[in-house]
C-alpha positions in Angstrom: 0.0 0.0 0.0 1.1 3.5 -0.7 0.8 5.8 2.3 -1.2 8.9 1.9 0.3 12.0 3.5 -2.2 14.4 4.9 -1.8 18.0 3.9 -2.0 20.5 6.7 -4.6 23.2 6.5 -3.7 26.9 6.4 -5.8 30.0 7.3 -5.3 33.7 7.1 -7.5 36.5 8.5 -7.4 40.2 7.5 -9.0 42.9 9.7 -9.7 46.5 8.8 -11.4 49.4 10.5 -13.5 52.3 9.0 -13.2 55.1 9.8 -9.7 55.1 11.4 -10.1 58.4 13.3 -13.2 59.1 15.5 -14.5 61.0 18.4 -14.6 59.1 21.7 -17.5 56.6 21.6 -17.9 56.9 17.8 -19.0 54.0 15.6 -16.4 52.0 13.8 -17.1 49.2 11.3 -14.6 46.3 11.6 -14.4 44.1 8.5 -12.9 40.6 8.7 -11.9 38.4 5.8 -10.9 34.8 6.3 -8.9 33.1 3.6 -8.2 29.4 3.1 -4.5 29.4 2.2 -4.3 25.7 1.5 -4.4 24.8 -2.2 -5.4 21.2 -1.3 -7.6 21.1 1.8 -11.0 22.7 2.3 -11.3 24.2 5.8 -14.1 25.0 8.3 -13.8 28.1 10.5 -14.2 26.8 14.1 -13.7 30.0 16.1 -13.6 33.8 15.5 -12.7 35.9 18.6 -12.0 39.5 19.3 -11.6 40.7 22.9 -13.4 43.9 22.2 -16.3 42.5 20.3 -18.4 40.2 22.5 -19.8 37.1 20.8 -18.2 38.0 17.5 -18.6 34.5 16.1 -22.4 34.6 16.6 -23.1 38.2 15.5 -24.8 39.0 12.2 -22.8 38.1 9.1 -19.9 36.9 11.4 -22.0 34.0 12.7 -19.7 31.2 11.8 -22.3 28.5 12.3 -23.8 29.7 9.0 -20.5 29.7 7.1 -19.9 27.0 4.6 -16.6 25.1 4.2 -14.0 27.3 2.5 -12.8 25.7 -0.7 -9.0 25.4 -1.4 -7.2 28.6 -2.3 -7.7 29.4 -6.0 -4.8 31.9 -6.0 -7.1 34.9 -6.5 -7.9 37.1 -3.5 -11.0 38.5 -5.3 -14.2 37.3 -3.6 -14.8 33.5 -4.0 -15.7 30.3 -2.2 -12.2 30.1 -0.7 -12.9 33.1 1.6 -15.6 34.7 3.8 -16.0 38.3 4.8 -18.1 39.8 7.5 -18.5 43.1 9.3 -19.5 44.4 12.7 -20.2 48.0 13.8 -19.5 49.0 17.4 -18.8 52.2 19.4 -15.1 52.6 20.2 -12.9 54.6 22.4 -15.2 56.1 25.0 -12.6 55.4 27.7 -9.8 56.9 25.7 -10.9 60.6 26.0 -9.4 63.0 25.4 -7.3 61.0 23.0 -5.6 57.7 22.4 -5.4 54.7 20.1 -7.7 51.8 20.2 -5.9 48.6 19.0 -7.5 45.2 19.1 -6.7 41.8 17.6 -8.9 39.2 16.0 -8.1 35.5 16.1 -9.4 32.8 13.7 -9.2 29.1 14.3 -9.9 26.6 11.5 -9.5 22.9 10.7 -9.7 20.5 7.8 -12.0 17.4 7.7 -9.7 15.3 9.9 -9.6 17.9 12.6 -13.3 18.5 12.6 -14.0 14.7 12.7 -11.6 14.2 15.6 -13.1 17.0 17.6 -16.6 15.6 16.9 -15.8 12.3 18.5 -15.5 10.5 15.2 -12.4 8.7 14.0 -9.7 11.1 12.8 -6.4 12.6 13.6 -5.5 14.6 16.6 -4.0 17.4 14.5 -4.3 20.8 16.2 -6.4 23.6 14.8 -4.7 26.2 12.7 -4.8 29.9 13.7 -4.0 33.3 12.5 -4.4 36.8 13.9 -4.6 40.4 12.6 -5.2 43.7 14.2 -6.6 47.2 13.4 -6.2 50.5 15.2 -8.4 53.5 15.5 -7.2 57.0 16.6 -9.6 58.6 19.1 -9.5 62.4 19.4 -11.6 64.8 21.4 -12.3 68.1 19.4 -10.1 70.9 20.6 -11.1 74.5 21.0 -9.3 77.8 20.6 -10.2 81.1 22.2 -8.5 84.3 21.0 -8.9 87.5 23.1 -7.5 90.7 21.7 -7.4 94.0 23.5 -5.9 97.0 21.9 -5.6 100.7 22.2 -6.8 102.4 20.1 -10.0 100.3 19.8 -10.1 100.6 16.0 -8.0 99.0 13.4 -7.5 95.6 11.8 -6.0 92.7 13.6 -4.9 89.4 11.9 -4.7 86.1 13.8 -3.1 83.1 12.3 -4.3 79.8 13.7 -3.6 76.2 13.0 -6.3 74.8 10.7 -7.7 74.8 7.2 -10.4 77.5 7.4 -10.4 81.3 6.9 -13.0 83.6 8.4 -13.4 87.4 8.8 -15.1 88.3 12.0 -17.0 91.6 12.6 -16.2 93.7 15.7 -17.7 92.0 18.7 -18.4 88.8 16.7 -17.1 85.3 17.1 -16.2 82.4 14.9 -15.7 78.7 15.7 -13.2 76.8 13.7 -13.9 73.1 13.2 -12.1 70.2 11.7 -8.7 71.7 12.1 -5.8 69.4 11.2 -2.3 69.9 12.6 0.2 71.4 10.2 -2.1 73.7 8.1 -2.7 77.4 8.7 -5.8 79.6 8.6 -6.4 83.3 9.1 -9.0 85.3 10.9 -9.3 89.0 10.4 -11.1 91.0 13.0 -12.0 94.6 12.1 -12.7 97.2 14.9 
């Protein structure tokens, strides 16, 4: 008899976040794509965990109990039967105010038919599950504020203030203006006429 050598399964997971910059407690959509990286063995996803997403493996499109076996890798990362994608939207970063980075890691566990059979109490090998991890980070920022107070004698004239940001605004005497969405590194001017 010619012995048959079992081919080990292989799995990869890719995680992304959108948007990647939010206010504390803002919603972020995490997208997970699981790839079968074996060109021989189909695999079954057995676990999908993320410490910051409770019950990930039973949530919405990430409910792995509804996922079919992933066919062997066809060499094309375009959508196909050798991969599965799901998404979850959650609020992130409420505890990071006024700023910080929220980083979390997802772990996938998968097995081929021998692994699944052995774990189900049926005859099979005792091969371990295969795993992979990936992470995604989100920058959490609280909006800043700028207050400019100008006192001058004489009380008439034109005063120019240069602030960090991307907006320009002329403010009438006694008026006010609020800048929003100012990114570091850019400049903006405000001219106040008295």
